N, C-alpha and C positions, 0 to 999 in steps of 0.2 A: 806803730803799725808793723805787724809781722810780715815775714816774707810771703806767706800764703795769700794774704790780702793784696800785697803788691803784685803778685803774679796774676791774681784774679782781675785786678784793675787792668793790667796789660792785655789779658785775654779779651776783656770786654772792649777795650779800645780797638783792638784788632777787628773784632766782630762789628763794631760800630764805625769802621773806616776812619778811626781817629777823629770822629765828629765831622768828617769831611772838611777839615780845616784847610785853608788855601796854602798854608806853609808845608803841607804834606804833599810830596810829588806823586799823587795818586795815578796820574797818567802813565807813570813809569812803573810803579809797583802794583797796579790794579790787578793784573792777572795773578801775580804771586799772592796778593792779599786774599783774593777770592779762593785760591787753591787752599791756603792755610785755613780759611773759614770753613770750607767744606771738610777738610781733614779733621778739624776740631769736632765738628758735628758727628762725623762717622765714628771717631774714636770714642766720643761720649756714649753713643748708642751701643757700641760693642762692649764697652766696659760696664755698662749698666744692665746688660742682658740677664745676668743672674741675680740682680737686685730686685726686691719687691717694691716696685714704684707705684705711684699714683698716676691716674690719667692714661693708663696703657691703652684702653679701648679708643679713647679720643685720638691718640697718635696713630693707631693702626688705621682708623677711618680716614684721617686727613692724608696719611701717607699713600693709601690706596687711591684716594680721590685725585691726588697729584699725578700718580702714574697713569690713571685712566685719562686724565686731561692731556697728558703728553701724547698718548696714543691717538686721542681725538684730534689734536692739532696736527699730528703726522698724517692722519688719514684725510682730514678735510682741508688742511691748509698747506700740506707738503712741507711742514717744518720738522726738521730732524729732531728726534727725541733727545739727543744729547744737547742740542741748542735750547730746547725747552727746559731741560734740567739745569743748565747753566743760568738761564734767565730767572729761574724760580728761587734762587738763593735767598732773596729778601723775604720770601714766605717760609722756606725751609728752615730759616734760622730759629723758628719756634722750637725745633728739635734741639736747640742749644740747651734746653732743659736737661737733657740726658748728660751733657757734659758737666752741668752743675751737680747733678746727682752723683756722678762718678767722682767729682772733685770734693764733694761732701763739706762744703763751707757751712759755717754756723749761720743761723738766722740773724744773729747780731752783726756778723760781718757783712752779710748781704744788705742789711738795712743801713749800715754805715755807708755802703757804696751808693745807695739811693740818695742819701743826703749829699755825699761828696759830688756825685755826678750832677745832681740838680743844681747845686750851688755853682759848680764850675761852668755849666752850660748857661746859667743865668748871667754870670759875669761876662761870658763870651757873647751872649745875645745883646747885652747892654752896650758892650764895646762895639759890636757890629752896628747897632742902632745909631750910635752917635758918630761913628767913623765912616759910615756909608757916604760916597761910593767906594771907599777902600773896602776890599772884600776880605773878611776874616773867614767866612764860610765859602767853600767852593760853590760857584753858581750852578754847577751841573744839576744839583738836586732842587734848586729853586730859589731865586731871588725875584720877587714879584713887585714891581713898582705899580701900585694900584691907584695912586693919585700923586699930585705934586708934593704932598706932605706925608703920605702914608706908604711905607714899604714893608712888605712881609718877607719872612725867611722861613724856609722849610729846611731843617738840618737833621742829620743823624743824631739819635739819642734824645730828641725833643720830648719823647714820652716820659722821661725822667722828671721834667718840670711839672707836669700834671700829677704824676704819681707822688713826687716829692711834696707838692702842696698838700695833698690829702693825707700823706703820711705825717707831715709836720703837725697838722691840726689834730690828727688822731693821737699822736704822741703828746701833744700839749694837754689834751684832755686827760691822758693817763698820768703824766708826771707833773703837770702844772708848772712846767719850766718855761720861762719867758723866751728862751732862745728859739723854741719851736713855734711860739706865736709870732715872733719876729720873722722867722723863715716863711711861715704861712703868708704873712703880709707881703713880704718881698717877692715871693714867687707869683702871687696874684697879679703883680704889676706886669709880668710877662704877657698874660692873656689880654690885659687892657691895651697894651702897646701893639700886640699883633692885630687887633681890631677885627677879627673874624667873628661875625655875628653867631654863626652856628657853633663855633668853638666856645665862645663866651657863655652862650645859653647852656651848652652841654656841661661845662665845668661848674656853673652855678647850680644846676639841677643835681649834679653829682655831689656837690658840697652840701646841698640841702638833704640829700639822701643820707650822707654821713651824719649830719646833725640829727636826722630822724633816728638813725641807728644808735646814736649816742644819747638820745633822749632829750635833746635840746629844744625840740619843737613843742614840748609840753609847756603850758603856760605856768610860769613861776616868776617871782621877783628876780631871781638869779638869771634866768634865761632872758627876761625882758631887758635887764641891764646889759647882758652880753650883746643882745640885738642892737641896742642903742649905740654901743661902742663900735660895732661893725658898720652901722649906718653912718656914723660920723666919719669913720675911716673911709668909707666909700665916697662920701661927699668930698673929703680931702683929696682923694686920688683923682676924682673927676676934675678937680681944679688944677691939676698939673697940666701945663700947656700941651705937651706931647700927647697925653691921654685924651685931652679935650678935642684935639684935632682928629684923632682916630675915631672917637665916638661920633663927632659931627659928620665925618665921612660916611660911617656906617649907616647913620640915620638917613642921610641924603640918598645913599645908594638903595636903601630899602624902598624909599618913595619912588625912585626911578624904576626899580624892578616891578613895583606894583602897577606902574603906568605903562609898562611894555612887556607884559608876561609872554606874549607871542614870540618875542625875540630873546627871551631869557635862555641863555645857552644850555643850561642843564635840561630844560624841557626838550630842546632839539636833540641833545645827546641821548636822552632817555628814549625818545621816539626812534632814533636810528638803531640803537642797540637792541631794543625790544622787537622792532618790526622789520629791520632791514639787515642787520649784521650777520645773523646766523643763517647758514645754508638750509638747515632743516631742523626739525624738533629735537633730533638726537644731539646735534651739535649745540643747540640752544641749552640743553640740560647738562651736557658734559663739558661745555666750554670750548671756545675756539683756540685757546692757548695764549700764553703770555707772549707779546711781540719780542722776537729775538733777532738774531743775525740771519734773516731769511727774507724772501720776497714779501711774504705776508707781514713780517715784522717791520720792514721798511715802509710798506704802505700804511700800516697802522700808525707808525711814528710820524709820517708825513701828514696824515689827517689830524694828528694831535698837536701839530706845530702851530702855536698861536701866532707866530711871525708871518706865516704864509696863508693862514685861514682866518677869515672874519669870524667864523664860528667853529673853532677847533672841536673835533670829536675825540674826546679823551675819556676812556673807560674809568679812570681813577676818580673822576669827579662825581661818579654815581655811587660811591661807597660800596656797601654790600651787594647792591644790584649789579654794579659794574664788575665786581669780583666774581659774582656768580656766572655772568655771561662769558667772561674771559677764562676763568679758572674752573668753572663748573659749579652748579648748584650744590652738589654734595660737599665740596670744600667750604663754600661760603656759608651754607647752613650750619655745618659743623662748628665753624668758628663762632658764629652768632649764638648757637645753642649753648656752647661751652661758656661764653661770657655771660649769657643770661642765666644759665643754671647756677653758676658759681656766684654771680653778682647778686642774685635775689634769694640765695639760699638762706633759710631762716636760722638754721643751726650753724653758727660761725663764731669762732673765738673773737672776742671784742678787740684783741690786739691786731686782727687782720681786717677790721671793718674798712680800712683805707683801701685795701685791695678790692673788696666788693664795690666800693664807691668808684674806684678807678675803672672797673669793668663796666659799670653803668655809664660812666663818661665815654668810654670807647664805643659802646653801643649807640649812644645818642649822637656822638660826633661823627660816626661812620655812616650815617644815613645819607648824607650828601657830601661827604668828604672822606678821603681814604686814611683816616687817622690810625685805625687799628693795624694797618699793614704797610705803612710807608715809614721812612725815616728811622729804620731800625727798631720800630715798635714791637715787632715780633720777638726780638731779643728781650725787651723789657717785659713782655707778657711771660716769656720763659722764666725770667727771674721771679715774677710774682707766683707763678705756678710752683716753682721750687720752694718758695717760702711756705706755701700752703701744704706742699708735700712734707716738708720738714716739720711743720707745726703738727700735722696729722700724725707723723711718726712719733713725735715726742708725746703726743696725747695717748697713743697706743701703749708706749712704754710706761707712762704714768698710770694708766688703767691696769697694767699688768703687774707693776712692781711698787705701786704706791706713789706718794708725793714726789714730784720732780721740781727741782729748783731751776727756774728759767729766768735769766737776767736779760732784760731788753734795754738796759740803760745804754745811752750813747755818749 
């Protein structure tokens, strides 16, 4: 592993708050860490100004959308623009794409990091799962005890686990290397142990989309045999006691939710944010702003506190809709449109089908959950955008100068 990859690993760890590990004194270095994160983003933008990059129009639109949202929050909620800027870092980290463009890492190096980070996070997740209540991940981002036997964690960098799963299967299809099949199986265990119905459905559909792109859904003896193998694997996984507990809990919770839809918290949240939150139609479209260190922010955070409210009102639980009402419809629609456009694009290099499938996963899982924009996932999106940019650049070079040797072996 050369020095450039090691430096890139360090940069990513900084952007991801070192996975929010409890051994990192974030309370002491938080402000310094955020300052460094902002500096990296601005340096990347400045250094990439003269480069011919991909997705320029998209970044201009979301950049302007954020600025307009800051002004909306200042006008309607009296929240200082600098406070809104500081609070928006977790969204602005998608601009980390420009740092990657300036750094000019190879696709092979970035894909190695996807494998490295997904494996590292899976190991940390398993350790947290069995060591709880000892905290490996800092609880600030979310440790949720949803039953006596089921505990969920939300942690920085979790997007690498879903991306890594899809990447591993995509690579297995290309190389027929069993280590990638093993990685696919191992990473799927994470989703079963998390026990979120919407997330499990989203990753299953994204995986089916990848199978469709790879041609596995066509009826053939080979595909039928592969289906039987995965079916047997699924049955085996469901018989693991921890997984079985999570599945039983999810089934019971679904039955309870169907019997008490009037009290289901997301319906109450949707009703509040659509009908009561915004002061007028202009604020509804432009967004009221991300809650920061202001009177407005403190009120929003108090309403979202589950420990003091029987039905907490939290915008993040509404996915793209919540993002639209808080950060503005222009920003939310732009993110959704980008993911849909790139995810369902017909002309795409087969090496990058896993990115398309991951975008489909983000769309599906962000309907009623903030998958796309929490836990450092904007940074992971930036990484995938960089891979697409780099792949497109190599394609242009190939078309201009002839055949290009591209090695994706890991």
